[in-house]
N, C-alpha and C positions, 0 to 999 in steps of 0.2 A: 504494500500500500504506500502511495506517495505521502510525504509529510503533510502536504496541504489537505489531503483527504482525511488523514488521521486527526488532524488538529481542527478541522471544521465539522467533525462527525457529530451527529445528534442522535439521540435515542428516545423513542416515544415513551412517555411515562403516564400518559392519560389520553383521553379522546382528542385533546387539542393542545397538549403540552409536550415539550421536548427538552431533554437534558443535554447540556453541552459542558465541555471543560475548556476554559479559555487558557491558552498557552502563553506563558511569559515571553516566549520567543517572538511574539508579535507586539511587544511593548515599544512605545515611542513616547518620549517626553513624560507627561504625567498620567498616561493611561495606555490602554490597549488600542491599537490602530483601528480607526472607524471602518475602513474598508473590510478588514478581517471580520469585524463584528457583523457587518452587513452581509457578508458571505455566509456566516453561520445562520442568520435569520433567513436568508435566501434559501439555504439548503433545507431548513426545517419546513418552509412553505412548499418547496419542490417535492419533498417526500410526502407531505400531507395531501398534495394535489397531483398524483402521478399522471393523470390524464392532461394536466396543464403544467408541465414541469419547468417552464422558462419564465424568468422575470421579464416583464415588458416595461413596467414603470415602478419605481420604488422611491418613496419619499420618507426620509427618516429624520427624526429630531433627537439630538443627543442631549440627554437630560443630566447625566453625571458620568464621570470617568469610570470606566470598567477596570477591574483588576484581574490578575490571573487567578484561576480557580473555578469552582462550579458556577454554572449559570443555567437559567431556564428560559425557553422561548415559549410564550403563550400566544396562541393563534385564535382569531375569531373570523370565520368566513362570513363576510357581509353579503356577498352575492356569488353564486356559482352558476353562470350561464352556459350557453352552448359552446362558445369558443373562448371565453375569458372568465376569470374569477377575481374578485377583489377581497383582500384579506388584511385585517388589522393584526399587528404583531407587536408584542412587548418583549424585550430582552431584560431579564431581571437577575439580580444577585441579592439574595436575602430579601429584605423588605424594600430595597431600592430598585426602581425602574431605571435602567441605564439608557435604553433607546425605546422610543415608540415610533412605529412605522405603519404606513399604509401602502399596500402593493397590489398591482394588477399583474396576473399571471396568465399565460396561455401556452400555445405550442408554436414556436417560431417556424417549425417545419410546415405548418399548415397555412402560413400567411403567404400572400402573393410575393412573387420574386421580382416585381418591377422596382427599379431604383431610379429616381430622378433627384439629383442633388447638385447644388452649387458649391458644396463643401470641397475644399482642396486638400488632398492628402499631404501631410507635412513632409518636408524634405529632411531626410537624415542621411548622413554619410554612411557607407557600408559599416556593418557591425564592427569589423576589425579596426576601423578608423575612429571609432567612438571611445569615450572614456568610461572604463568599467567602474561600477559602484564600489568595488573592492578597494579602489584608490581613495575613497572618501577619508577625510581627516579622522584621526582617532577619536576626537571629542564628539564628532557626529555619529560614528559607529557605536560609541558608548551610550549615547542618549537614545539611539534608535537601533536596537538589536534586530528589529524586523528587517533591516536592510540585508541581513544574511539569508533571509527567506527568498530573496529575489536575485535575478541576474539582470542588472540594468546597465545599459551602455548609453551614456549621455552624449548629446550633441556637443561637440567641442566648444561651440559658442555659448553654451548654457551651463558651464561648470565653473565660471570665474569665481562664484561664491565660495568654492572650496579652497581657494588660495587668497581670499580677501579682496578679490576684484570682481564683484558682481556686475553683470551686464546691464542691470537696471532697465531691461526691456519688459519685464513682467511676463517672461515666457521661460518654461523649462520643458524640454522634450527628450525622449530616450526610447531606445529599443527596450522591450520588457519581456521577460518570461519568468516563471517560477524556477527557483534554483534547483529544485529536485527533478526538473525535466517534465513535470506534468503539463500536458497540453491544455490550452484554455477551453472553457465551455461557457455557456451563458451566465451561470451563477458566479463563476470565478471573475467575470467582468465586473461584478460589484466590488470586488477587491481591487482590480486594476485601476479603477477610476480614482482611487485614493491611495495609490502606492508610492508615487514619486514624492520627493521632498516638497514641502509647501512652496508655492511659487513665490512667496515673499522672500525666500532665500536669494532669488535673483534681484531683489530690490534692496539688498543689504540688511535684511532683517531676519537673521537666522533664529532658530528655536522652534519649540513646539507650538503649533497653531491649532487650538481645540476647535473642532467642527461644531457648529450650532445646528445646521440643517444641511442635508445633502439629498438631492434628487437625481436619480440615475435612470436613463432610458437605454434599454438593450434592444438593438435594432436587427441583429442577425446572429446566427450561430457562427462563431469565429472559426476560420480555417486554422489548421495546425501550424505551428511555427511561431516566430517572433511577432509580438505586437508592437505597434508604434503608439506611444502615449504622449500627448501634448497637453500641458497645463498653461493657462494664461489668466491674467487678471488685468482689469482696466481701472479699478477703483478701490483705493484704500482710504477709508474715512470712518471717523467715529470709533476707531479701535478695531474695525472689522474690515474684511476684504472678501470679494467674491472670487471663486476659482472655477473657471470653465475647463472641462476636460473633454478631449476626443480620444477614442481608441480605435485604431485601424488594424485590420488583420493582415496576414501575409499575402492575401489575395487582393489587397488594395481596397477592401470594403470597410466603410465606417460602421463598426459593430456596436459601439456604445458611446453615449454622450452623458455628461453630468454637469451640474452646477452645484456648488456648495457655498454657504456663507460660514466664515470662520473668524475667530478672533485673531488679530495680528499677534505675532509672538511677543511674549513678555520679556 
């Protein structure tokens, strides 16, 4: 079993509740990575709705920081129609609700295959010409052990923050895959949209940026191989910033999009 599968595993404990064990290996800053937590919620919903296994839209509100250890995902199916279902989900630890989310699920394989988009696939140099995440400064790897879960190869223009020379363009992009070689699927895209360092690193503001809300749209089943991930922000104000993400697969398809609102690093 791949590390990702083992550490996002859920076990049914009731008609609509699932137990999970949050791994400390996904820790970043003051809590567990939000994308990892969203993937656990996503997996619980997928197992609960086997006929509609794929996330189409997930909106999550992060209420408190999660810690390593036992957790529970409680589900409430609000509607289960012919092709789509809408589910409310809470991720809890003890008496504390960590995340509350609302998700629409379906079967991406049953959707139409027409694609009309003005989105442009981001340009990245070949993988071997990009900067591996293993070269991140020691202080970054110490604060964010989750980086060891990924193989990320950053665009050379987007890693100046690592040597004290941020580009200040509000963009970070990288090739991305799970370090254990596990191929991407629709649920794992919920992790991918929150995997790169906060885009505020490129603005000269390093540090943990707690997510307040994240909405992800999964648009297609990803092809095997490397993903291209691009994060961008246009507005930092009131101690918060938005972060827009696009995920493109190895076939050049835009497979996931997200926007999150987060606090700027302290």
